N, C-alpha and C positions, 0 to 999 in steps of 0.2 A: 458549301465550303469552299475556300481559298484552298488551292493545293499547298502541299509541304515546299513547295518551295519558291512561295511567296513569302514565310517566315524571315523577318530581316535578319544578315547574318549577324552573330556574335564577333566579336572584335575577338584578335587572338590572342589567346595567354601570356602574360610575361612570369609565370610564376618559374620561381628557382627553387634549387634542389635545398634542401634543409640545412644550414651551415655553409653555404656556397654563396658565397657577397655577390651581388648583381655587379656586372658588367657597368663599367664607368662610359656615361657617356661622353664624346667628345667634341660634342657644341650644342649648341644649342636649341631644341625643338620648336619652338617659339619660331624663329629664323627661318623655318621650311611653311614651305607654299603648296598647300594641296594639290594634287593634277588637276587639270580639268578631263574629267573623264568622257565630256561628250564631244569631245576636240575628234577632228578624222584622224587621230594619230596614235587613238586607244580603240578605234573601230573590232577592233580583231579581238581588243583582252576583254572589252564590253560584249559581244557576242559569244565569245568563246563563254564566260561567263556565264552570261543570261541562258545559254542552250544547258549547262552542266546544274543550272537551277532551277531551270524549266520557269523561267520567267521573262517579261518581254525586257528589249533593250532599256529603255526609260529609268523603271526600277533595276537591274543593274546598275547603272549609273550611279544611282541614288546611290545605293547599299555600297559601292565601292567607295563613295565620296565617304559614306556615313563610317565603315569599317576605319579606313584612315584616318579619318578626325580624330576616332576614339583612340587609334592608336595611339595619335602625335599626343592625346591629351595625356594618356600615362604614362608616356615620357616626357612630357610637362613636367608632371609631378614627380618623376623619377630626378629630372635637371633641378628642379626647386630643393627638394631632398638633399641629393647630390652637394647643392650648391651651400646647402644650411651647413651638412658638416664638416663640409670644405671650412668655412667658416667659419664654427665654433672649433675646430682643432687649431686653427689660425690662432685666435682668440685664447685659447688654452697654452698652446705654445710660447706665444708674449706676456702671457703673464707667468709664466714661470721663468720666461729669463728675464721677466723687471723683475720678478720677485729674488732671482738669484741674484741680479745686481744691489737690491738693496739690501741681501744677506752681507752680499761680498765688501758694500757701502760702509752696514754697521758695525762689523768687522776690522776693516780701515780705521773707523773713528775712534770704536772702542780700544784696537789698540795706540793707535795716535793719543788719547785721553791717560791709558795707562804710562804710556814714555814720558807725556806732560809731568803727570802724579809724580813718579820716578824720579825725573827731573828737580820738580818743586822739591823732593825729600833732600836730594845732594844739592840743595842753596844753602848758603850761610843764612842763617836765622836771624832776625834783627828784632832785639829786642820792643815789644810794645808798648803806648804810650797813651794816658787819659790828656785830650788835647784840652778837655774842661778844668783842669785840676792844677792849682796854680803848682811854680815849685814851693819847697821848705824854707819856712823860714831859718831854718840853722841846720848847719851842716852834721850830722848825726855819726857819731864818732866809729872808726873803723876797727873792728872787733879782732881777736888773734884767727888763725885757721883752728887753734887747738879750741877753742871755744865755739865755734861757729861746729867743728865735729861734733862736738858735745849736744850741741841743740839739733843740730841735724837727726843724733841718736838717742832725743830726749833722757839723755845720764844728766846728770848731779851734776851742774859745773858755780863754781861761786860767787859770789856776787863782784870780786875786786877786778872778774875780768871787762867788767861793763863799766868800771869807774873810769874817770879821767885818768887815772895812773894806770888801770890795766890797759888800755886804749894806747895810751903813749906807748909803755912796755911794749906791744904788738910791734907799734910803728918802726921801733929801736930795734926788735930782733930781726925786722925784715930786714934791717940794713946789712944785717949782719950774716944772714942764712942764705944757702946758694939755692936758689931755685931748682936746680939739679938735684938737690939730696934726698936721696931717698932712704925707707927702710923696710926690714921684712916685714909683714903682719903675716898671721893666718887667719883666713877668712873662709867658713863652712870646709872643712878639713885641705884647705888649698892656700897654697905660700902666694901673698900678693906683694906686691912693691907699694909702699905708701907715702906721701912727703913727710918729711922731719917735722914740718913743722905742726902735723895733727897730732903727731902720738905723744908730745911730752907738754906736761905743764911747764909754766914760767915759774924760774927759779925766787921771781920777787914776789910770787902770789904769798895773798894777805889770809887765813881763814875769815870766815864770817863774822865770827867772834871779836874778829883784832879791828873790824874794819870801823871807821870814827861815822858818826851821823852822818855828817855830809855824804860820807864818802856811799853810807849803803842808800842812804833817799834819792841821791845820782843813780848809783849803780841796779836800784830796783825798778828805776823808770826805761833805764835803757833795756834792760832784762828783761822789759816787760811787752815791748816794742819788738825787740829780734825773736820771742816765741812765737809772737807772731805771726811774725814771717817765715818761721819755719815751718807754721805749721803743725802749733802743738792743739790738740784739741779744744774746743771752747770751752767744757765742761772745767779743765783743768786751766786753763788761761784764770775764769772769775772765783776761781776758788785761789788763786796767788795773789790775784789782785786784793781779795777781799782779806787775804793774808796779812800783804805788807798794809792795809789802809788801817785795818789793826791795830797795828805795831805803832805806823806815824801816829795817830789819834789817839793813841793809851794815853788816857791822866797821870799818868809818869813819867 
């Protein structure tokens, strides 16, 4: 049986205390070269080791080489782990930096878009038009402000305001009305200024039953157009259309 001293020497343990990180390696262990323990330079070390272990010098030389190699391999593994951890930390920091840049860029873009929308809101609006629709063949009569206000409120307004005479009266009245003239009106328990032209009926207006047949037929045509422009409900417009149709096509 071989003496105990002939057993291979185990590599030194690299265990760390729990919770204590291993010391950082400052250089790559793969760049290190194993010492030549068979050279005369290491004779004293080999002889002392062989004597302490009770082995021949050749075995001592091999065991010293094996121990150095095992320790170097252990540090190579630690170096690879350390390099990977450094790379992971660098990648995480870079990803965090890029995410912060992206967030800042998105915030700047959203702010710029909000500012553009605000600028667009403040820009003067120009009316839209359908380029495929031809212009009208006739010039529609211009109604009085009073009549338009009544239509906007969906209130009753006599047909006279939609006749040729009513539109001419509105035109003549505008020539004598000062644009800055206002009157006081009560709106939702508050007092407000309203244009004078929208508050008073024309003194020349005729009742519906006083209109001539020509005035009635011409006025109702303009009236039906204007209530559509004013956004009256469809069923109300249909009902009025049926009403005027019944009158104009009555056998008497």
